[in-house]
VOZABA-789757 format. One line per 3 residues: number of its first residue (from 1); their letters; for each residue x, y, z of C-alpha. Coordinates in pm, 1 decimal. Layout:
<recs>
NUM = A = X Y Z  ... .
</recs>
This chain:
<recs>
1 = MEK = 9799.3 9112.8 9657.2  10003.4 9286.0 9951.4  10393.0 9221.1 9955.2 .
4 = IQT = 10492.9 8993.1 10260.4  10668.9 9282.5 10410.5  10363.9 9538.8 10364.3 .
7 = ILT = 10206.8 9277.4 10604.9  10488.8 9257.3 10864.5  10506.5 9634.2 10845.6 .
10 = KYV = 10165.6 9673.8 10960.6  10199.2 9490.1 11265.2  10550.1 9612.3 11329.7 .
13 = SDA = 10401.1 9951.0 11319.3  10115.9 9913.8 11562.8  10356.4 9701.0 11829.5 .
16 = FLS = 10539.5 10024.9 11811.3  10250.9 10261.2 11810.7  10124.5 10042.5 12089.2 .
19 = AGY = 10438.8 10041.5 12298.8  10449.7 10431.4 12336.5  10679.4 10489.9 11997.1 .
22 = DKR = 10614.7 10656.1 11639.2  10453.2 10389.1 11401.9  10674.9 10522.8 11142.0 .
25 = YGI = 10969.5 10338.2 11298.6  10839.2 9997.8 11197.0  10934.6 9972.5 10907.6 .
28 = VRL = 11003.2 9611.1 10791.0  11228.4 9509.5 10497.2  11458.0 9193.9 10370.0 .
31 = SDR = 11700.4 9047.3 10619.0  12065.5 9194.3 10517.5  12191.5 8827.5 10693.8 .
34 = PDL = 11949.4 8560.8 10559.6  12139.5 8323.0 10764.3  12014.6 8459.7 11092.2 .
37 = CEF = 11673.4 8574.6 10979.4  11437.2 8648.2 10679.7  11315.2 9002.2 10760.0 .
40 = QCN = 11400.8 9273.2 10995.4  11283.9 9614.8 11148.2  11585.9 9855.1 11223.2 .
43 = GAL = 11310.1 10124.3 11371.6  11460.5 10109.9 11725.9  11807.0 10229.4 11613.2 .
46 = AAA = 11626.8 10495.8 11501.4  11357.5 10605.0 11740.6  11659.9 10589.6 12003.0 .
49 = KQY = 11725.9 10904.8 11890.7  11393.3 11076.4 11897.2  11357.2 10909.4 12258.5 .
52 = HKA = 11680.5 10871.8 12423.6  11631.4 10573.2 12509.4  11868.9 10249.1 12452.8 .
55 = PFL = 11756.4 10105.9 12114.5  11776.4 9725.6 12304.3  11537.7 9871.3 12560.1 .
58 = IAE = 11286.1 10038.8 12257.8  11314.4 9707.5 12054.9  11210.6 9490.3 12372.0 .
61 = DVL = 10910.5 9720.6 12431.5  10798.5 9638.1 12033.0  10854.4 9303.7 12088.2 .
64 = KHA = 10626.4 9267.7 12371.0  10325.8 9412.0 12157.0  10427.8 9217.2 11824.2 .
67 = SEN = 10436.2 8896.7 11989.6  10101.6 8949.8 12095.3  9967.1 9038.5 11769.9 .
70 = AGD = 10181.5 8838.1 11558.0  9959.7 8518.0 11545.3  10095.0 8252.5 11302.2 .
73 = IFT = 10186.3 8498.8 11116.3  10571.1 8556.1 11205.8  10827.6 8470.6 11508.5 .
76 = AEV = 11098.5 8785.8 11596.1  11365.2 8831.0 11838.8  11565.0 9142.0 11911.2 .
79 = VRP = 11936.6 9148.3 11883.3  12163.0 9383.5 12001.0  12213.4 9696.3 11975.8 .
82 = GFL = 11872.1 9684.3 11870.4  11768.9 9490.1 11570.9  11396.4 9305.6 11512.7 .
85 = NLN = 11477.5 8999.3 11357.2  11168.5 8796.6 11231.9  11103.2 8472.9 11073.4 .
88 = ITD = 10777.8 8392.4 10897.0  10601.5 8076.9 10999.2  10570.6 7790.1 10783.5 .
91 = TFL = 10156.6 7790.3 10761.5  10167.2 8152.5 10673.4  10389.8 8094.2 10398.7 .
94 = ADY = 10295.1 7796.9 10250.1  9938.4 7979.2 10268.2  10085.9 8331.9 10134.6 .
97 = VSR = 10226.6 8137.8 9839.9  9905.1 7929.7 9774.9  9736.1 8218.6 9703.2 .
100 = IGE = 10026.3 8378.3 9465.3  9922.6 8094.4 9221.3  9575.5 8150.2 9261.8 .
103 = DEF = 9565.3 8517.9 9201.8  9527.6 8646.0 8819.6  9841.7 8874.7 8805.0 .
106 = LSI = 10043.9 8624.1 9023.3  10081.8 8861.7 9284.7  10200.9 9149.0 9072.6 .
109 = PQV = 10079.3 9491.4 9219.1  9852.5 9689.2 8941.7  9856.4 10054.5 8912.8 .
112 = GEP = 9548.1 10217.6 9050.7  9464.7 10443.3 8726.7  9615.3 10284.3 8428.8 .
115 = GKI = 9860.7 10520.2 8303.2  9937.6 10573.9 7899.8  10302.7 10543.4 7856.8 .
118 = MID = 10490.5 10550.1 7510.3  10818.4 10422.2 7482.1  11090.9 10502.7 7204.3 .
121 = YGG = 11317.3 10226.1 7155.1  11409.8 10170.3 6802.4  11572.2 10452.2 6592.1 .
124 = PNV = 11712.6 10244.9 6325.8  11802.6 10444.2 5992.0  11619.2 10277.9 5700.2 .
127 = AKP = 11802.9 10116.0 5380.1  12040.5 10027.8 5655.6  12127.6 9695.5 5797.7 .
130 = LHV = 12087.6 9643.3 6203.0  12393.0 9612.4 6391.5  12481.2 9509.5 6725.7 .
133 = GHL = 12477.2 9850.2 6854.2  12107.7 9875.9 6801.1  12050.3 9543.1 7044.1 .
136 = RSA = 12078.4 9686.4 7383.0  11787.7 9972.7 7272.5  11588.7 9701.4 7139.4 .
139 = VIG = 11643.2 9416.6 7448.6  11601.9 9650.6 7738.2  11322.0 9871.2 7530.6 .
142 = ESI = 11089.1 9536.8 7490.2  11172.3 9435.1 7861.4  11067.5 9792.2 7973.0 .
145 = KRI = 10728.8 9776.3 7797.4  10651.4 9435.4 7926.8  10709.8 9549.9 8258.7 .
148 = CRA = 10518.1 9842.4 8233.8  10217.9 9630.2 8107.4  10261.5 9372.3 8346.4 .
151 = VGN = 10176.4 9631.2 8631.8  9835.6 9748.7 8406.9  9931.9 10041.3 8246.3 .
154 = EVL = 9864.4 10116.3 7845.6  10179.8 10093.6 7678.0  10273.1 10187.8 7300.3 .
157 = GDV = 10599.9 10116.0 7148.6  10732.2 10344.4 6908.6  11026.8 10232.4 6676.9 .
160 = HLG = 11084.2 10625.3 6550.0  11266.4 10550.5 6224.2  11534.6 10749.8 6060.8 .
163 = DWG = 11380.7 10766.2 5720.7  11399.5 11162.4 5594.4  11753.9 11294.7 5638.5 .
166 = LQM = 12035.3 11335.5 5436.1  12083.4 10953.3 5359.5  11747.4 10950.5 5155.4 .
169 = GLI = 11912.2 11216.3 4935.7  12266.7 11018.3 4900.8  12062.0 10737.9 4827.2 .
172 = ITE = 11863.2 10898.4 4557.9  12144.7 11060.1 4380.4  12328.5 10707.2 4379.6 .
175 = LRE = 12054.6 10558.7 4224.8  12024.9 10826.2 3973.1  12405.3 10817.8 3910.8 .
178 = RKP = 12355.3 10386.1 3846.1  12012.3 10434.3 3671.7  11946.5 10724.6 3525.2 .
181 = DLI = 11673.8 10584.3 3296.2  11442.0 10472.2 3624.3  11127.1 10598.9 3574.3 .
184 = YFS = 11166.9 10832.9 3988.5  11403.4 11075.7 3751.7  11232.2 11143.1 3402.8 .
187 = DDA = 11121.2 11466.2 3367.5  10789.0 11300.8 3292.6  10759.3 11144.7 3584.2 .
190 = PEG = 10355.6 11130.2 3715.2  10260.9 11345.4 3913.0  10059.7 11133.3 4169.7 .
193 = EEG = 10109.0 10791.7 4347.3  9972.1 10611.2 4040.8  10220.7 10524.1 3693.7 .
196 = YPE = 10488.8 10356.3 3929.4  10615.1 10016.4 3915.5  10506.4 9800.4 4195.8 .
199 = EAP = 10827.8 9646.1 4223.3  11119.3 9799.1 4384.0  11453.3 9888.5 4158.9 .
202 = FTI = 11616.4 9706.1 4381.2  11681.8 9454.5 4656.7  11754.0 9530.1 5011.5 .
205 = GEL = 12103.7 9368.9 4992.0  12160.1 9631.9 4682.9  12007.3 9923.3 4930.6 .
208 = EEI = 12255.7 9836.4 5167.1  12553.5 9898.8 4997.1  12436.3 10169.1 4810.3 .
211 = YPF = 12394.1 10394.9 5137.3  12745.0 10325.1 5281.9  12889.9 10384.3 4951.4 .
214 = ASA = 12695.3 10696.4 4857.0  12791.4 10841.7 5215.7  13149.2 10760.0 5151.7 .
217 = RSK = 13166.5 10952.3 4839.2  12982.8 11254.8 4975.7  13285.8 11299.9 5254.4 .
220 = VDA = 13547.3 11329.1 4943.8  13355.0 11454.9 4684.0  13173.5 11816.6 4753.4 .
223 = DYK = 12970.7 11837.7 4433.6  12825.5 11482.0 4501.9  12725.0 11595.0 4829.7 .
226 = TLA = 12603.0 11932.9 4706.8  12356.6 11702.8 4469.2  12273.5 11458.2 4772.4 .
229 = MQA = 12144.7 11767.6 4980.8  11971.8 11927.2 4670.9  11785.7 11556.5 4643.4 .
232 = THD = 11712.7 11578.4 5037.9  11566.2 11882.8 4962.6  11327.1 11832.1 4639.1 .
235 = LQA = 11217.2 11544.0 4839.5  11103.7 11701.3 5176.0  10937.9 11961.0 4886.5 .
238 = GKP = 10720.3 11662.1 4777.3  10901.5 11607.7 4435.9  10646.8 11296.5 4322.7 .
241 = GYR = 10928.7 11109.3 4183.1  11157.5 11128.2 4458.4  10865.7 11044.3 4697.2 .
244 = ALW = 10756.0 10762.8 4496.8  11095.0 10604.8 4507.6  11141.5 10714.6 4894.2 .
247 = KKI = 10798.4 10494.7 4931.0  10980.4 10176.6 4803.6  11264.2 10277.2 5010.9 .
250 = MEI = 11079.3 10242.3 5264.8  10856.8 9941.4 5209.3  11178.5 9749.5 5137.0 .
253 = SVA = 11320.5 9886.2 5445.6  11091.2 9839.1 5731.4  10997.2 9485.6 5567.9 .
256 = DLK = 11360.6 9358.1 5645.6  11348.6 9550.2 6001.2  11049.0 9395.9 6056.7 .
259 = KNY = 11178.3 9059.2 5976.8  11505.5 9066.8 6192.4  11303.2 9249.2 6497.8 .
262 = ERL = 11095.1 8938.7 6488.3  11409.3 8734.5 6506.1  11521.3 8936.7 6846.7 .
265 = SVS = 11109.5 8864.6 6996.7  11089.6 9289.4 6967.0  10796.4 9435.9 6856.0 .
268 = FDL = 10652.2 9772.1 6814.8  10303.5 9927.8 6855.9  10359.7 10236.2 6597.7 .
271 = WKG = 10621.1 10214.1 6295.8  10645.9 10602.1 6306.6  10955.8 10834.1 6155.6 .
274 = ESD = 11125.5 11181.8 6098.9  10880.2 11194.1 5759.2  10588.3 11156.2 6011.7 .
277 = VQP = 10649.9 11472.1 6196.2  10759.5 11689.5 5939.6  10401.3 11826.6 5933.5 .
280 = YIE = 10444.7 11953.3 6313.6  10744.8 12181.2 6244.2  10646.3 12508.3 6075.9 .
283 = PMV = 10400.9 12557.7 6345.3  10550.7 12447.0 6639.0  10848.9 12690.2 6545.3 .
286 = REM = 10621.0 12927.1 6422.6  10482.0 12957.3 6830.9  10817.1 12918.4 6984.4 .
289 = KEK = 10906.1 13262.5 6824.4  10543.4 13393.3 6909.5  10526.8 13352.5 7237.4 .
292 = GYA = 10917.1 13412.0 7309.7  11020.6 13031.5 7383.7  11311.4 13059.1 7134.6 .
295 = HYD = 11534.3 13321.0 7050.9  11779.7 13379.9 6731.0  12181.5 13347.2 6862.5 .
298 = DGA = 12394.4 13416.2 6577.9  12111.2 13315.7 6299.3  12030.3 13013.9 6463.7 .
301 = LVI = 11702.1 12962.4 6642.3  11759.8 12841.6 6985.8  11592.6 12762.2 7370.6 .
304 = DVS = 11833.8 12842.3 7670.8  11741.1 12535.2 7886.7  12004.2 12651.2 8146.4 .
307 = EPE = 11893.2 12638.0 8525.2  12062.8 12795.5 8828.8  12137.1 12484.7 9038.1 .
310 = DKK = 12322.4 12337.7 8696.9  12668.4 12188.5 8801.6  12773.1 12199.3 8437.4 .
313 = AIP = 12655.0 12467.8 8210.2  12429.0 12334.7 7971.3  12409.5 12489.9 7613.6 .
316 = PCM = 12087.5 12602.4 7416.8  11882.1 12387.8 7260.2  11899.7 12450.4 6880.0 .
319 = VLK = 11556.5 12439.6 6721.8  11701.8 12557.2 6364.3  12024.4 12608.6 6216.3 .
322 = SDG = 12146.4 12943.2 6063.6  12081.5 12869.1 5765.1  11689.0 12767.8 5831.6 .
325 = ASL = 11711.3 12357.8 5817.1  11614.6 12141.5 6097.4  11807.5 11916.2 6293.7 .
328 = YNT = 11762.6 11617.7 6560.2  11651.2 11843.8 6815.1  11377.5 12008.4 6578.7 .
331 = TDL = 11242.4 11645.7 6434.5  11239.4 11527.3 6850.5  11075.0 11830.5 7004.8 .
334 = ATI = 10825.2 11769.8 6684.0  10791.8 11417.4 6758.4  10700.0 11531.6 7143.5 .
337 = VER = 10410.6 11769.1 6990.5  10243.0 11493.7 6787.0  10283.7 11230.7 7049.6 .
340 = MKL = 10096.9 11434.4 7268.8  9829.2 11567.1 7053.4  9777.8 11186.5 6921.4 .
343 = FDP = 9802.8 11023.6 7232.8  9839.3 11222.1 7536.0  10053.4 10981.6 7735.7 .
346 = EEI = 10160.2 11066.6 8069.7  10508.4 10932.9 8055.6  10761.5 10911.5 7724.6 .
349 = IYV = 11041.7 10698.7 7822.3  11352.4 10695.8 7580.0  11535.4 10393.0 7574.4 .
352 = VDK = 11881.1 10555.1 7404.6  12268.8 10475.7 7462.7  12383.1 10731.5 7772.0 .
355 = RQS = 12626.1 10912.1 7615.9  12327.0 11084.4 7470.3  12204.4 11203.5 7795.7 .
358 = LYF = 12329.7 11601.9 7761.6  12100.6 11548.7 7415.8  11792.3 11431.6 7574.0 .
361 = TQV = 11832.0 11729.0 7896.2  11824.8 11944.9 7663.6  11526.0 11842.2 7476.4 .
364 = FRA = 11340.4 11762.5 7786.9  11433.1 12134.3 7940.7  11317.7 12305.6 7555.0 .
367 = ARK = 11008.8 12108.8 7529.0  10880.2 12179.9 7869.8  11023.2 12571.8 7860.4 .
370 = AKL = 10810.0 12566.3 7516.2  10475.8 12420.7 7698.9  10509.3 12109.2 7434.9 .
373 = VKP = 10402.0 11886.2 7717.9  10210.4 11933.8 8024.8  10351.8 12004.6 8364.2 .
376 = ETK = 10272.1 11654.3 8521.2  10419.3 11452.1 8192.7  10678.4 11280.4 8264.5 .
379 = LVH = 10992.5 11247.9 8015.4  11264.2 11003.1 8072.7  11588.7 10894.4 7940.9 .
382 = VGF = 11692.7 10517.7 8013.2  12059.0 10561.4 7919.8  12241.4 10217.6 7856.2 .
385 = GTM = 12596.9 10134.3 7844.7  12778.9 9996.3 7548.9  12828.9 9628.9 7452.8 .
388 = NGK = 13220.8 9555.7 7436.3  13389.7 9295.2 7306.8  13656.2 9086.9 7576.6 .
391 = DGK = 13921.6 9378.6 7449.8  13688.9 9667.4 7643.0  13631.8 9813.1 7276.9 .
394 = PFK = 13299.4 9857.8 7112.7  13161.1 9468.5 6963.5  13297.3 9427.6 6628.9 .
397 = TRE = 13348.2 9132.0 6362.8  13682.1 8935.5 6382.7  13781.1 9166.8 6079.6 .
400 = GGV = 13695.1 9505.0 6303.6  13405.6 9573.6 6123.5  13066.1 9657.1 6281.1 .
403 = MRL = 12861.0 9330.3 6299.2  12538.8 9297.5 6187.9  12326.8 9208.0 6387.1 .
406 = ESL = 12165.2 8977.1 6227.6  12530.0 8776.0 6180.4  12545.0 8793.6 6560.5 .
409 = LNE = 12225.8 8642.7 6536.8  12360.0 8326.0 6304.2  12690.1 8247.8 6474.2 .
412 = INA = 12518.6 8233.5 6823.2  12239.0 8004.0 6671.8  12495.3 7760.0 6479.5 .
415 = GMI = 12696.5 7706.4 6758.4  12405.8 7618.8 7008.8  12251.0 7418.6 6735.7 .
418 = EKI = 12571.9 7185.7 6806.2  12539.5 7182.9 7180.4  12145.5 7087.2 7204.9 .
421 = REN = 12244.9 6838.6 6920.7  12482.0 6653.2 7194.0  12175.8 6606.5 7424.7 .
424 = RNV = 11998.4 6314.3 7275.7  11707.8 6453.4 7451.3  11638.8 6622.2 7160.1 .
427 = RDE = 11522.2 6531.7 6814.7  11772.0 6650.7 6546.3  11388.4 6846.3 6376.6 .
430 = DAS = 11373.1 6984.2 6736.7  11690.9 7090.8 6734.1  11700.0 7406.9 6516.9 .
433 = ETA = 11392.5 7547.0 6680.0  11489.5 7476.1 7037.4  11856.7 7662.1 6947.4 .
436 = EMV = 11646.2 7958.7 6855.3  11516.6 8003.5 7192.5  11854.4 7929.5 7401.3 .
439 = SLS = 12034.0 8148.1 7162.3  11770.9 8446.4 7227.3  11790.3 8361.2 7589.9 .
442 = AIK = 12182.8 8382.1 7582.9  12177.6 8683.0 7440.6  11885.0 8906.5 7616.8 .
445 = YGD = 11959.1 8762.6 7956.3  12367.8 8825.1 7878.9  12245.4 9184.8 7824.4 .
448 = LSN = 11970.4 9224.3 8087.2  12120.9 9082.0 8364.3  12353.8 9400.1 8333.1 .
451 = QAA = 12234.0 9720.7 8500.4  12130.3 9903.6 8167.9  12349.7 10222.7 8226.0 .
454 = KDY = 12700.9 10007.2 8255.7  12860.3 9901.2 7997.8  12951.0 9528.1 7985.1 .
457 = IFD = 13152.9 9291.1 7789.7  12959.6 9053.1 7522.4  13111.6 8726.3 7579.4 .
460 = VEK = 12956.9 8443.9 7388.9  13101.9 8177.2 7549.6  13000.2 8283.5 7897.3 .
463 = FTA = 12667.0 8355.4 7837.6  12582.3 8061.2 7621.6  12679.2 7829.9 7908.6 .
466 = FEG = 12434.2 7600.8 8072.3  12555.1 7663.5 8380.4  12623.0 7992.7 8582.5 .
469 = NTG = 12417.0 8364.5 8569.9  12306.7 8284.1 8205.7  12005.0 8262.3 7979.1 .
472 = PYI = 12033.5 7895.5 7904.5  12079.9 7773.3 8281.4  11756.3 7949.2 8350.9 .
475 = LYT = 11617.7 7767.8 8067.7  11743.7 7422.6 8184.9  11606.2 7446.4 8510.5 .
478 = IVR = 11280.5 7544.4 8405.7  11292.6 7268.5 8120.0  11382.2 7040.8 8414.8 .
481 = IKS = 11091.7 7134.1 8608.2  10844.0 7067.6 8272.3  11034.6 6738.5 8284.7 .
484 = ILK = 10928.0 6612.3 8620.7  10572.0 6737.6 8601.7  10527.5 6559.4 8284.3 .
487 = KAA = 10676.1 6239.6 8437.5  10417.9 6321.7 8722.4  10130.8 6334.4 8440.8 .
490 = EAG = 10207.9 6026.6 8279.3  10215.0 5823.9 8584.0  9894.6 5961.6 8679.7 .
493 = IAV = 9962.6 6190.9 8942.8  9721.5 6443.0 8898.9  9928.3 6841.9 9017.5 .
496 = EEA = 9622.0 7052.6 9193.5  9560.1 7372.3 9171.7  9544.7 7400.7 9548.6 .
499 = GLN = 9699.0 7483.2 9856.9  10101.0 7409.3 9927.3  10205.8 7268.1 10256.9 .
502 = PPG = 10378.2 7384.3 10500.7  10781.2 7359.2 10406.4  10926.6 7061.6 10514.2 .
505 = SAE = 11308.3 7143.4 10483.2  11563.4 7504.2 10492.4  11563.2 7383.9 10083.2 .
508 = EKA = 11221.2 7419.5 10028.6  11114.1 7726.7 10244.6  11416.8 7915.4 10079.1 .
511 = LML = 11226.0 7803.8 9771.7  10874.3 7925.4 9868.8  11057.7 8254.2 10044.4 .
514 = DLA = 11133.9 8324.2 9703.4  10836.2 8262.0 9524.2  10660.9 8510.7 9779.0 .
517 = GFG = 10916.5 8800.0 9670.9  10783.6 8743.3 9295.3  10565.4 9076.2 9295.4 .
520 = GVV = 10725.2 9299.3 9482.4  11016.6 9266.5 9232.0  10843.6 9320.4 8934.6 .
523 = WES = 10711.4 9615.0 9088.1  11070.7 9762.5 9192.1  11138.8 9649.8 8851.1 .
526 = YCE = 10894.7 9854.3 8660.0  10940.6 10174.0 8939.4  11325.0 10189.9 8892.4 .
529 = LAP = 11295.1 10092.7 8524.9  11550.2 9816.6 8608.0  11507.9 9449.0 8387.8 .
532 = HKI = 11815.8 9364.7 8577.9  11686.1 9317.6 8881.5  11433.2 9025.1 8759.1 .
535 = CAY = 11686.8 8883.4 8594.3  11871.4 8831.6 8988.8  11563.2 8734.3 9121.6 .
538 = IYE = 11507.4 8444.9 8897.0  11850.1 8322.2 8890.8  11813.1 8347.0 9283.3 .
541 = VCN = 11525.6 8085.6 9219.4  11673.2 7880.5 8967.1  11986.6 7831.9 9206.0 .
544 = DFN = 11681.0 7739.2 9532.0  11507.4 7566.8 9317.8  11793.0 7309.4 9209.4 .
547 = RFY = 11901.3 7289.3 9611.2  11578.9 7181.6 9683.3  11544.0 6898.5 9359.3 .
550 = HET = 11902.4 6780.6 9439.5  11753.2 6757.0 9809.6  11428.5 6643.9 9791.3 .
553 = KIL = 11260.8 6294.5 9646.0  11009.2 6413.1 9450.1  10852.3 6164.6 9253.2 .
556 = TEA = 10936.4 5883.8 9493.1  10817.4 6076.5 9784.6  10585.7 5785.6 9964.8 .
559 = DED = 10384.0 6015.2 10127.3  10110.3 6091.2 9865.1  10000.3 6443.8 10024.5 .
562 = RRS = 10373.0 6593.1 10055.4  10463.5 6494.5 9729.8  10127.0 6649.6 9580.4 .
565 = GYL = 10274.9 6969.7 9767.9  10595.5 6934.8 9602.5  10432.1 6880.0 9253.7 .
568 = RLL = 10212.2 7186.3 9339.5  10538.7 7403.7 9476.8  10676.7 7279.1 9118.2 .
571 = ALT = 10441.0 7425.7 8873.7  10375.3 7754.8 9078.4  10791.3 7770.9 9044.8 .
574 = EKI = 10726.9 7699.6 8672.4  10434.1 7933.6 8613.2  10653.3 8223.5 8782.6 .
577 = LLK = 10981.9 8175.7 8603.6  10761.9 8172.2 8297.4  10605.8 8490.8 8369.2 .
580 = SID = 10954.5 8656.5 8476.8  11097.0 8527.8 8130.6  10799.1 8665.5 7978.8 .
583 = LLG = 10870.9 9020.1 8093.9  11248.3 8998.1 7985.3  11134.8 8893.0 7612.7 .
586 = FTA = 11247.9 8485.2 7583.3  11075.8 8172.6 7591.3  11142.3 7821.4 7713.3 .
589 = PDH = 11148.0 7524.3 7485.7  11033.6 7164.7 7596.5  11325.1 7015.4 7554.7 .
592 = M = 11716.3 7104.3 7595.0 .
</recs>
């Protein structure tokens, strides 16, 4: 479906042309003063310079032709110094919004040719629990993935695990000290995959204790760190026992990660990690050297990525360290090679802390200079700000440590269960499930309602409130609509999918205008990779719905046709709100 602005722009542009002016001045947009009009065109102000004519006179010329062609679509007036103010007619608006309900995409524009997009939005290290620092990447990335799919793209989400670095050597070294008799460390360890125990020699809890202990020890014990580095080398060289132990670490860790991501309603199509791209590194490096893309500088292999227009110096991208070892840059470049070879995406989006912006500038430029991607392939970094506590510092536990994501979810959920149980409309057996939904809305909406690049305060009390710009408020509004529609069904009042009645009040028209803008908001969110625009949109819809609800007798309306129109409007509002929160990554309960 075409946006209302697009339809209006066509009429007004034709009016400019008919009046003897360039049609490019006929662009219509939402009004800056909704108290005065719904849409506006400021083209006469710009045209005045070209035609050396007062903008008011140009606008009056255009208005004459626009009024002739507008028909039943809009009314217009000229306001000095030359604004063209437009209002949609009630009949056109009702018809337009009715067609949204009949559209399989709910008016969300679809890309002409579906593109293939890859989104890298996980990045956890195995053998370590998810902490609150992983929240933004997961929540923002999941929403962007859903938005990109909603407009018709083929999208693959990749968790991109940290599973191949020194942390593995540290874990192996510490396990060897604690349990030296394990078959993985035996000189008689089997050469193949057979012959090793099916059960891992540790639990996830033990694994999560081992890594920080080993990491801390390596910082004060040089010999221990040397052993860990040797274990890392042996693992990467294919030592059978170490490879078998690594697989157990992966099995236990990935199972725990999946469980925690599932609680966040976050899913990945690919569970690849740094280990998957090791076979690509050697041929990639060889080609970089052979074709002159990379050169040695103080023993390190680097690619110069600075460009003449840079306002600040951009350091070279290091491909190999002076000792020949690879680093994050190496594996990220090799990951691009793998992604292009296996999937050939038109776009790769990285949802990572904005403090890594320089790093991604280096990697993206290196990938282009080394021709790892096609010239038209988009490489995009969606940088997000930090999630801070009320003190303005990165969010911590009460004791000052890094908070586990699971602990945060449990804490918010426990508080939400108490709030839910205070409402007698929810049965005890439903309270837990409802609390999970509402808690998730609080966390995700609290994050996504902020522009991704900005730091924000994670205020649990504010985010879990049932009033104001919060996830629970959005869900409460949806539940209110569900309740009205349920009562209508119980009373035997059918809610037809057919057309809506023209709005009978300012509140009803405001709600219809909101719904009319849904597709445009989703498209804008897609183009800008900005879920916060959907949050702002649904908050406005909920506010306008609640005004309409408080000013309108819906179920008790005596006029059956008008009552049916109200219920059809509610059903469409519910449908659009449910689609919106699905794009944000959460769902609504039936009761609250």
